C-alpha positions as CSV (number, residue, x, y, z in Angstrom):
1,M,-55.4,-273.4,57.9
2,K,-52.7,-274.2,55.6
3,R,-51.2,-277.8,55.6
4,A,-47.8,-279.7,55.7
5,L,-47.2,-283.1,54.5
6,V,-43.8,-283.9,55.9
7,S,-41.8,-287.2,55.5
8,V,-38.3,-287.6,55.8
9,S,-35.3,-290.2,56.2
10,N,-33.1,-287.9,57.0
11,K,-34.4,-286.0,59.9
12,E,-31.6,-283.4,60.7
13,G,-33.2,-280.3,61.9
14,L,-36.5,-281.8,61.7
15,I,-38.0,-281.1,65.1
16,P,-37.4,-277.4,64.7
17,F,-38.7,-276.6,61.4
18,V,-41.8,-278.5,62.3
19,E,-42.3,-276.2,65.7
20,G,-41.6,-273.4,63.4
21,L,-44.2,-274.9,60.9
22,I,-46.8,-274.8,63.8
23,E,-46.4,-271.8,65.0
24,Q,-47.6,-269.9,61.8
25,G,-50.5,-272.0,62.0
26,I,-49.8,-274.8,59.8
27,E,-51.1,-278.2,60.4
28,I,-48.7,-281.3,59.9
29,V,-49.3,-284.6,58.7
30,S,-46.8,-286.8,58.6
31,T,-46.4,-290.9,58.1
32,G,-44.2,-294.1,59.7
33,G,-41.0,-292.7,61.7
34,T,-41.5,-289.3,61.1
35,K,-45.0,-289.1,62.5
36,K,-43.2,-290.9,65.5
37,A,-40.6,-288.8,66.0
38,I,-43.1,-285.7,65.7
39,E,-45.1,-287.1,68.5
40,E,-42.5,-287.9,70.5
41,A,-41.1,-284.4,70.5
42,G,-44.4,-283.4,71.9
43,L,-46.1,-282.1,68.8
44,K,-49.5,-282.1,67.4
45,V,-49.6,-284.5,64.0
46,T,-52.0,-285.6,61.8
47,G,-51.6,-289.3,60.6
48,I,-51.3,-289.8,56.7
49,S,-54.2,-292.6,57.1
50,D,-56.6,-290.0,58.6
51,V,-56.0,-287.7,55.1
52,T,-56.5,-291.1,52.7
53,G,-59.1,-292.9,54.7
54,F,-57.1,-296.0,54.0
55,P,-54.3,-297.8,55.6
56,E,-50.6,-298.0,55.3
57,I,-49.8,-301.3,53.2
58,L,-47.4,-303.7,51.6
59,D,-44.9,-303.2,54.7
60,G,-45.5,-299.0,53.8
61,R,-44.8,-299.3,50.2
62,V,-48.5,-297.8,49.7
63,K,-49.3,-294.6,52.2
64,T,-49.4,-292.1,49.9
65,L,-50.6,-292.7,46.5
66,H,-53.9,-291.6,46.9
67,P,-56.1,-288.5,45.2
68,N,-56.2,-286.8,48.7
69,I,-52.9,-286.4,48.7
70,H,-51.9,-285.9,45.5
71,G,-55.5,-283.8,44.3
72,G,-54.5,-281.8,47.5
73,L,-50.6,-281.0,45.7
74,L,-51.9,-280.5,42.2
75,A,-55.0,-278.5,42.5
76,V,-53.9,-275.4,40.9
77,R,-55.3,-272.4,43.5
78,G,-56.0,-269.8,40.3
79,N,-58.3,-272.4,38.5
80,A,-62.0,-272.4,39.8
81,D,-62.8,-275.9,38.4
82,H,-59.7,-277.3,40.5
83,M,-60.9,-276.2,43.3
84,N,-64.6,-276.7,42.9
85,Q,-63.1,-280.9,42.2
86,I,-61.6,-281.4,45.3
87,G,-64.0,-279.4,47.5
88,E,-66.9,-282.2,46.2
89,H,-64.4,-284.5,47.1
90,N,-63.1,-283.1,50.6
91,I,-59.8,-283.1,49.4
92,T,-57.9,-280.2,51.3
93,P,-55.1,-278.8,49.9
94,I,-51.4,-279.2,50.7
95,D,-49.3,-276.2,50.8
96,F,-46.2,-277.7,52.1
97,V,-44.0,-280.8,51.4
98,V,-41.3,-282.0,53.1
99,V,-39.7,-284.6,51.9
100,N,-36.3,-286.5,51.3
101,L,-35.7,-290.0,50.2
102,Y,-35.2,-294.0,51.2
103,P,-31.4,-293.8,51.7
104,F,-31.0,-295.7,48.3
105,K,-27.0,-294.6,48.1
106,E,-26.1,-295.2,51.7
107,T,-27.7,-298.9,51.0
108,I,-25.7,-299.5,47.9
109,S,-22.5,-298.0,49.7
110,K,-22.7,-301.1,52.0
111,P,-20.4,-303.6,51.0
112,D,-22.5,-306.6,52.5
113,V,-25.8,-305.1,50.5
114,T,-28.0,-307.6,49.2
115,F,-30.0,-306.6,46.0
116,E,-33.3,-307.3,47.9
117,D,-31.9,-304.4,50.2
118,A,-31.3,-302.3,47.5
119,I,-34.4,-302.5,45.8
120,E,-36.7,-302.4,49.0
121,N,-35.0,-298.8,49.4
122,I,-36.3,-297.4,46.0
123,D,-38.8,-294.9,47.2
124,I,-41.9,-294.7,45.0
125,G,-44.3,-292.7,47.1
126,G,-41.6,-289.8,48.3
127,P,-40.5,-288.8,44.6
128,S,-44.3,-288.9,43.6
129,M,-45.1,-286.5,45.9
130,L,-42.0,-284.2,45.3
131,R,-43.0,-284.0,41.9
132,S,-46.4,-283.2,42.2
133,A,-45.3,-280.4,44.5
134,A,-42.4,-279.3,42.3
135,K,-44.9,-278.9,39.3
136,N,-47.3,-277.4,41.7
137,H,-44.6,-274.7,42.9
138,A,-46.6,-271.5,42.2
139,S,-48.8,-273.3,44.9
140,V,-46.9,-275.4,47.0
141,T,-43.7,-274.9,48.9
142,V,-41.5,-278.0,48.4
143,A,-38.4,-278.7,50.4
144,V,-36.2,-281.8,50.1
145,D,-32.5,-280.6,52.0
146,P,-32.7,-279.4,55.4
147,A,-30.9,-276.7,54.5
148,D,-33.8,-274.8,53.2
149,Y,-35.5,-275.2,56.3
150,A,-34.9,-271.9,58.4
151,P,-34.5,-269.8,55.1
152,I,-38.2,-271.3,54.4
153,L,-39.4,-270.0,57.7
154,D,-37.4,-266.7,57.6
155,E,-39.9,-266.0,54.9
156,L,-42.7,-267.1,56.5
157,K,-42.3,-265.4,59.7
158,T,-41.0,-261.7,57.7
159,N,-43.4,-261.8,54.9
160,G,-46.4,-264.1,56.1
161,A,-45.3,-266.9,52.8
162,V,-42.7,-267.6,50.8
163,S,-41.7,-265.9,48.1
164,A,-42.7,-267.1,44.3
165,E,-38.7,-267.0,43.6
166,T,-37.7,-268.9,46.4
167,K,-40.7,-271.9,45.8
168,R,-39.3,-272.0,41.8
169,R,-35.3,-272.3,43.1
170,L,-36.8,-275.2,45.5
171,A,-39.2,-277.0,42.8
172,A,-36.2,-276.8,40.4
173,K,-33.4,-278.2,43.1
174,V,-36.7,-281.1,43.8
175,F,-36.2,-282.1,40.2
176,R,-32.6,-282.0,40.4
177,H,-33.0,-284.6,43.2
178,T,-34.6,-287.0,42.0
179,A,-33.2,-287.3,38.6
180,A,-29.9,-288.1,40.4
181,Y,-32.1,-290.5,42.9
182,D,-33.2,-292.5,39.8
183,A,-29.8,-291.9,37.9
184,L,-28.0,-293.8,40.5
185,I,-31.1,-296.4,40.8
186,A,-30.9,-296.8,36.9
187,Q,-26.9,-297.0,37.2
188,Y,-27.2,-299.6,39.5
189,L,-29.6,-301.8,37.8
190,T,-28.1,-301.5,34.2
191,E,-26.2,-304.3,32.9
192,E,-26.0,-303.4,29.2
193,E,-22.3,-301.6,28.5
194,F,-23.2,-298.8,26.3
195,P,-27.6,-298.5,27.3
196,E,-29.7,-296.3,24.6
197,T,-29.5,-293.5,27.0
198,Y,-26.6,-292.8,29.5
199,T,-27.4,-291.3,32.4
200,I,-25.2,-290.5,35.1
201,T,-25.4,-288.4,38.4
202,Y,-22.6,-286.3,40.3
203,E,-22.6,-284.3,43.3
204,K,-20.5,-280.9,43.7
205,K,-17.5,-281.1,45.7
206,Q,-16.5,-278.0,45.8
207,S,-16.6,-274.5,43.8
208,L,-13.5,-273.3,42.2
209,R,-11.8,-270.4,42.1
210,Y,-11.9,-270.1,38.3
211,G,-11.6,-273.2,35.2
212,E,-8.5,-273.6,33.1
213,N,-7.6,-270.0,32.7
214,P,-9.3,-266.8,34.9
215,H,-12.1,-266.0,32.9
216,Q,-13.5,-269.7,32.9
217,Q,-16.2,-270.2,36.0
218,A,-16.1,-273.6,37.5
219,A,-16.6,-276.2,40.3
220,F,-15.3,-279.8,40.8
221,Y,-18.2,-282.8,41.5
222,E,-17.8,-286.3,42.3
223,V,-20.0,-289.6,41.7
224,P,-21.9,-289.9,44.5
225,I,-20.1,-293.6,45.3
226,G,-16.6,-293.2,44.8
227,D,-13.6,-295.3,44.4
228,P,-11.9,-294.3,47.6
229,S,-8.0,-294.2,45.4
230,T,-9.5,-291.6,43.2
231,I,-8.8,-287.7,43.0
232,A,-11.9,-286.7,44.0
233,K,-11.5,-288.8,47.1
234,A,-8.5,-287.3,48.3
235,K,-7.9,-285.8,51.7
236,Q,-6.7,-282.8,51.4
237,L,-4.2,-282.3,54.1
238,H,-2.0,-279.1,53.7
239,G,-1.8,-276.2,51.7
240,K,-4.1,-273.8,49.3
241,E,-7.3,-274.2,48.0
242,L,-7.2,-276.7,44.8
243,S,-7.7,-275.3,41.4
244,F,-9.3,-276.3,38.2
245,N,-5.6,-277.1,37.0
246,N,-4.6,-278.5,40.1
247,I,-7.4,-281.0,39.9
248,N,-6.9,-282.3,36.3
249,D,-2.6,-282.4,36.6
250,A,-3.3,-284.4,40.1
251,D,-5.4,-286.6,38.2
252,A,-3.3,-287.6,35.7
253,A,-0.4,-288.0,38.2
254,L,-2.3,-290.4,40.2
255,Q,-3.6,-292.7,36.8
256,I,0.1,-293.2,36.3
257,I,1.3,-293.8,39.1
258,Q,-1.0,-296.5,40.1
259,E,0.5,-298.8,37.5
260,F,3.8,-299.5,39.8
261,D,4.2,-301.7,42.7
262,E,7.5,-301.1,43.4
263,P,8.7,-297.9,44.9
264,A,7.7,-294.7,42.2
265,V,7.6,-291.4,41.8
266,V,5.7,-289.6,39.1
267,A,6.0,-286.3,38.0
268,V,3.5,-284.2,35.8
269,K,3.2,-280.6,34.1
270,H,0.1,-280.1,32.0
271,T,-1.2,-283.5,32.3
272,N,2.2,-285.2,30.7
273,P,4.8,-286.9,32.4
274,C,7.7,-284.8,33.0
275,G,9.9,-287.3,35.0
276,V,9.1,-291.1,36.5
277,G,11.5,-292.5,38.6
278,V,11.4,-296.2,39.9
279,G,13.6,-297.7,42.8
280,K,14.9,-299.3,45.5
281,T,13.4,-296.9,48.1
282,L,10.9,-293.5,47.8
283,A,13.9,-291.4,47.8
284,E,15.8,-293.3,45.2
285,A,13.0,-293.2,42.8
286,Y,12.3,-289.3,43.4
287,Q,15.8,-288.6,42.7
288,L,15.4,-290.2,39.5
289,A,12.0,-288.8,38.7
290,Y,13.6,-285.2,39.5
291,E,16.9,-286.4,37.5
292,A,14.8,-287.4,34.4
293,D,13.6,-283.4,33.7
294,P,15.2,-280.8,36.6
295,I,13.7,-278.1,34.9
296,S,10.0,-279.3,33.9
297,I,9.4,-280.7,37.7
298,F,9.5,-277.2,39.1
299,G,5.9,-276.5,39.6
300,G,5.0,-279.6,39.0
301,I,2.6,-282.2,40.4
302,V,4.5,-285.7,42.1
303,A,2.7,-288.2,42.9
304,T,4.2,-291.4,45.0
305,N,2.8,-294.9,45.7
306,E,4.4,-295.2,49.3
307,E,4.5,-293.1,52.4
308,V,6.2,-290.1,52.2
309,D,9.1,-290.1,54.5
310,A,11.4,-287.6,56.0
311,E,14.5,-288.0,53.9
312,T,12.2,-288.2,51.0
313,A,10.0,-285.1,52.1
314,Q,13.5,-282.9,52.6
315,M,14.5,-283.4,49.2
316,M,11.1,-282.5,47.8
317,R,11.0,-279.6,49.3
318,E,14.5,-278.2,47.8
319,I,12.2,-276.9,45.1
320,F,9.0,-275.1,44.4
321,L,6.3,-277.9,43.4
322,E,2.4,-277.6,43.6
323,I,1.2,-280.8,44.9
324,I,2.6,-284.3,46.5
325,I,0.0,-286.9,46.4
326,A,0.6,-290.0,48.5
327,P,-0.9,-292.5,50.6
328,S,0.3,-291.4,53.5
329,F,3.4,-289.4,55.3
330,S,5.2,-289.6,58.0
331,E,4.9,-287.2,61.1
332,E,8.8,-286.2,60.3
333,A,7.3,-285.7,56.7
334,L,4.6,-283.5,57.5
335,A,6.6,-281.4,59.8
336,I,9.1,-280.6,57.2
337,L,6.8,-280.3,53.8
338,T,4.2,-278.3,56.1
339,E,7.0,-275.4,56.8
340,K,6.0,-274.2,52.9
341,K,2.3,-272.6,53.8
342,N,1.3,-272.9,50.3
343,L,2.5,-276.8,49.3
344,R,-0.7,-279.0,48.9
345,L,-0.4,-282.3,50.7
346,L,-3.2,-284.9,49.2
347,Q,-3.6,-288.2,50.6
348,I,-5.1,-291.0,48.6
349,E,-5.6,-294.6,49.5
350,P,-3.4,-296.4,46.7
351,K,-4.0,-298.8,44.6
352,T,-2.6,-300.5,41.5
353,V,-3.9,-300.5,38.2
354,A,-8.1,-301.2,38.0
355,T,-9.0,-304.7,36.5
356,E,-13.1,-303.6,36.5
357,V,-14.4,-302.2,33.7
358,N,-14.5,-298.1,34.4
359,R,-15.6,-295.4,31.6
360,R,-14.2,-292.3,30.8
361,I,-16.7,-289.7,29.6
362,Q,-15.4,-286.8,27.2
363,S,-17.3,-284.0,26.4
364,V,-17.5,-282.9,22.6
365,S,-20.3,-280.2,21.2
366,G,-23.3,-281.1,21.1
367,G,-22.3,-284.6,23.2
368,A,-20.0,-287.1,25.0
369,L,-17.9,-289.6,24.0
370,I,-18.1,-292.6,26.3
371,Q,-15.3,-295.8,26.5
372,Q,-13.9,-298.2,28.8
373,E,-10.4,-296.8,30.5
374,D,-7.5,-298.0,29.0
375,H,-6.5,-300.7,31.7
376,Y,-4.1,-302.7,29.2
377,G,-0.5,-302.9,30.6
378,F,2.4,-304.4,29.9
379,D,1.7,-307.9,31.8
380,N,-1.1,-308.1,29.4
381,A,0.5,-307.6,26.3
382,E,1.5,-310.6,24.0
383,L,4.9,-309.6,23.8
384,K,6.9,-310.8,20.4
385,V,10.6,-309.7,19.5
386,V,10.7,-309.1,15.7
387,T,14.0,-308.6,15.6
388,K,17.1,-310.7,15.2
389,R,18.5,-309.5,18.9
390,E,16.9,-310.3,22.0
391,P,16.6,-307.8,24.3
392,T,19.2,-308.0,27.7
393,E,17.7,-307.8,31.2
394,A,18.3,-304.1,31.6
395,E,16.5,-303.7,28.7
396,W,13.5,-305.4,29.2
397,A,13.4,-303.3,32.3
398,D,13.3,-300.3,30.7
399,L,11.1,-301.1,27.7
400,K,8.6,-302.1,30.4
401,L,8.9,-298.7,32.2
402,G,8.6,-296.6,28.6
403,W,5.4,-298.8,27.6
404,Q,3.7,-298.4,31.1
405,I,4.1,-294.7,31.0
406,V,3.7,-293.8,27.1
407,K,0.2,-294.8,27.3
408,H,-0.5,-291.7,29.6
409,V,1.5,-289.4,27.1
410,K,-0.7,-287.2,24.8
411,S,-0.2,-288.6,21.3
412,N,1.9,-289.0,19.2
413,A,3.8,-290.1,21.9
414,I,7.6,-291.5,22.3
415,V,8.8,-292.1,25.5
416,L,12.9,-293.0,26.2
417,A,13.6,-294.9,29.3
418,K,17.0,-296.1,30.9
419,D,18.1,-296.9,34.3
420,N,15.0,-297.1,35.9
421,R,13.6,-293.2,34.8
422,T,12.8,-291.8,31.7
423,I,15.1,-289.7,30.2
424,G,12.7,-287.9,27.3
425,V,9.2,-287.6,26.5
426,G,7.7,-286.1,23.5
427,A,3.8,-285.4,23.9
428,G,1.4,-284.3,21.4
429,Q,3.4,-284.5,18.2
430,M,1.7,-283.7,14.9
431,N,3.7,-286.8,13.7
432,R,5.5,-289.9,15.1
433,V,9.0,-288.6,14.5
434,G,8.8,-285.3,15.5
435,A,7.6,-286.7,19.0
436,A,10.3,-288.7,18.8
437,K,13.1,-285.6,18.2
438,I,11.5,-283.8,21.1
439,A,12.3,-287.0,23.1
440,L,15.9,-287.7,21.4
441,E,16.5,-283.8,22.2
442,Q,15.6,-283.8,25.7
443,A,17.6,-287.2,26.6
444,G,20.8,-285.4,25.3
445,A,24.0,-287.6,26.5
446,N,21.7,-289.8,28.7
447,V,20.1,-291.7,25.1
448,E,23.1,-293.6,24.8
449,G,22.0,-297.1,25.3
450,S,18.4,-296.5,26.1
451,S,14.9,-297.7,25.3
452,M,12.6,-296.1,23.5
453,A,8.7,-296.8,23.7
454,S,5.9,-295.6,20.7
455,D,2.3,-295.5,21.8
456,A,1.5,-296.5,17.9
457,F,3.2,-297.9,15.1
458,F,5.8,-296.4,13.3
459,P,4.4,-295.6,9.6
460,M,7.9,-295.5,8.3
461,S,11.5,-296.2,9.3
462,D,12.8,-292.5,10.0
463,T,11.5,-292.5,13.7
464,V,13.7,-296.1,13.7
465,E,16.5,-294.4,12.3
466,A,16.5,-291.4,13.8
467,A,16.5,-293.4,17.1
468,A,19.2,-295.6,16.1
469,K,21.6,-292.8,15.0
470,A,21.2,-290.9,18.8
471,G,22.2,-294.3,20.6
472,V,18.7,-295.9,21.4
473,T,19.3,-300.0,21.4
474,A,15.9,-301.2,22.4
475,I,12.0,-300.1,21.0
476,I,8.8,-301.4,21.7
477,Q,5.7,-300.4,19.7
478,P,2.0,-302.0,18.9
479,G,3.1,-302.9,15.4
480,G,0.4,-303.2,12.8
481,S,1.7,-301.0,10.1
482,I,1.8,-302.3,6.7
483,R,5.5,-301.1,6.5
484,D,6.4,-303.2,9.7
485,Q,8.8,-305.0,8.0
486,E,10.9,-301.7,6.8
487,S,11.0,-300.6,10.6
488,I,12.4,-304.1,11.6
489,D,14.6,-304.0,9.1
490,K,16.3,-300.7,10.1
491,A,16.6,-302.5,13.8
492,D,18.4,-305.0,12.3
493,E,20.7,-302.6,10.1
494,Y,21.4,-300.9,13.5
495,G,21.6,-303.4,16.2
496,I,18.6,-302.2,17.7
497,T,16.2,-305.2,19.7
498,M,12.1,-304.5,19.1
499,V,9.4,-305.6,20.4
500,M,5.9,-305.4,19.6
501,T,3.0,-306.0,21.9
502,G,-0.4,-305.6,19.4
503,I,-1.8,-302.7,21.7
504,R,-2.2,-299.1,20.9
505,H,-2.0,-296.5,23.4
506,F,-3.3,-293.2,21.6
507,K,-4.3,-290.4,24.4
508,H,-6.2,-287.5,23.0
């Protein structure tokens, strides 16, 4: 008779699966709560202590860590010495292992979890059995996911055995599962900012039609315990399935909109903001964002930090948008926007800029770059007016808006702001004056009296001169160049007020 060891915390589909194994003449061995559940279903089950000849001890911490278990799992059936040895010690081979682990993720997800509770939910015996079974998968069928119960039973009923291909697939799944489990524990316990190894895990959220381009395959993964105000936790209320580029652009829009407390709207194309507006109402903010660049917003992603109301929704439906992101939508707004069957509506819990230390991971060939998120904002900066003229109240508002946005624009980056909206964005240029020229050209006649924000210092005064001649009256930049004084002198020459922050905002 073949033997199956069954010990699960997730009892989904357990009883039908066990019934199916018993129908195939397989003996069931089990532990603790799983054994009790099987017995209550009226099914025959052997206790683990009857196999080990030793009681469960230490509040269940030690029950399966025994030669009678691991000998039965690891013995290679085609190895005569192995089989003779387990025979000498009266160890019965175990042919099936059905195990899933203590709910560590669910435990640490609780807002009131204690460190002691977390530690007690670190499974030891479960991963040991899974790894033993998966290592010896040529002889042992191992299941860690209830989704695999039915396929296993189908093969047993049809062929009388589980195929070698299925056993190997299940073994690989086990090692992914235990690796992810250990990675989550390591993350929870690790206090070093950048430890000697950086182990993380993601769970598949969805397959994607393709990646950045149709010839690239792709999928979307999320962290096991996610912040509800992230793109991975967005709730799609309407529209087509999200694409790779949709998700990437939506995340960029979300990062920017989280800069604002007052009603704001951000429009994004290809991860760069093309229009940002701040108003007393959301409708006013949307109108300002639209007017910032009515060409580029077409086919873009729009994010808001307040509930979309009917007035704003009516304005939004007038043009083609790919996605609208908001903390909520009124019933009237939903009725208006869902008339467009392909328009994607995403609901995401709002938050302001995070203050906790988060990490951003960027893959490079052969490795990854890991850094803290750039949460340094306008209110964190030690602002210093370096010119003869101080900014006016209106200029301070425009400088703040420009500085909030420029950190999210690909470097080299220049942002022009005026009257609560962006009017020009120069992104991703190889030199700073080139970025400025793009922003100034985009602003056109609106540039007169506007404010300029630069993500890094001016290496020479040419950008300041170009801004001054176009009509810019205020500039905010980090400073730090050995030629800062030249830029300051040029600003004074044209009556421009200049503020230095001491903080650079490169984004590559």
